[in-house]
C-alpha positions, -999 to +999 in steps of 0.1 A: +048-411+299+023-434+282+023-471+287+030-498+262+019-535+259+048-558+251+050-590+230+045-609+263+008-601+261-014-632+262-046-615+250-064-622+282-088-593+276-085-579+312-067-546+305-090-531+278-122-527+299-101-512+328-088-483+308-109-452+316-094-433+286-104-460+260-067-460+250-064-498+248-077-517+217-069-550+199-040-546+175-030-570+148-017-597+172-019-582+207-036-554+225-021-519+219-022-486+238-028-453+219-002-430+235-024-400+225-051-412+249-030-428+277-026-407+308-014-435+330-049-431+346-040-395+358-073-378+364-090-411+372-069-432+395-036-431+414-021-460+394-025-473+359-053-498+361-042-519+331-008-526+347-024-535+380-047-561+364-023-576+339-015-612+349+018-613+330+031-579+339+036-568+302+026-532+305+056-510+313+062-473+307+068-464+271+101-446+270+093-434+235+065-413+249+080-394+279+056-371+297+057-355+331+029-358+356+019-322+347+018-331+310-003-362+317-027-340+337-030-315+308-036-344+284-064-356+307-079-321+309-077-318+271-095-352+266-121-342+291-127-309+274-131-328+241-158-349+257-138-381+254-150-396+286-187-390+281-207-421+273 
């Protein structure tokens, strides 16, 4: 399941650089997470890094984008094959 940033976001800027998938960007008012890129850090870390560093705990699971651990792993592998993580 992808993550989502709620309206409680204070735009502190700590989540965006922590995302290894580059799934977080500034939206119109608050940061947003692209569900097509979010793997909950599967393939990189054991836990979602954005949620760990968020000082206001505003990054829950996005129930609109349900994915199993296997689906998240496949998404990570697809992104890797596309060269998404290369600098």
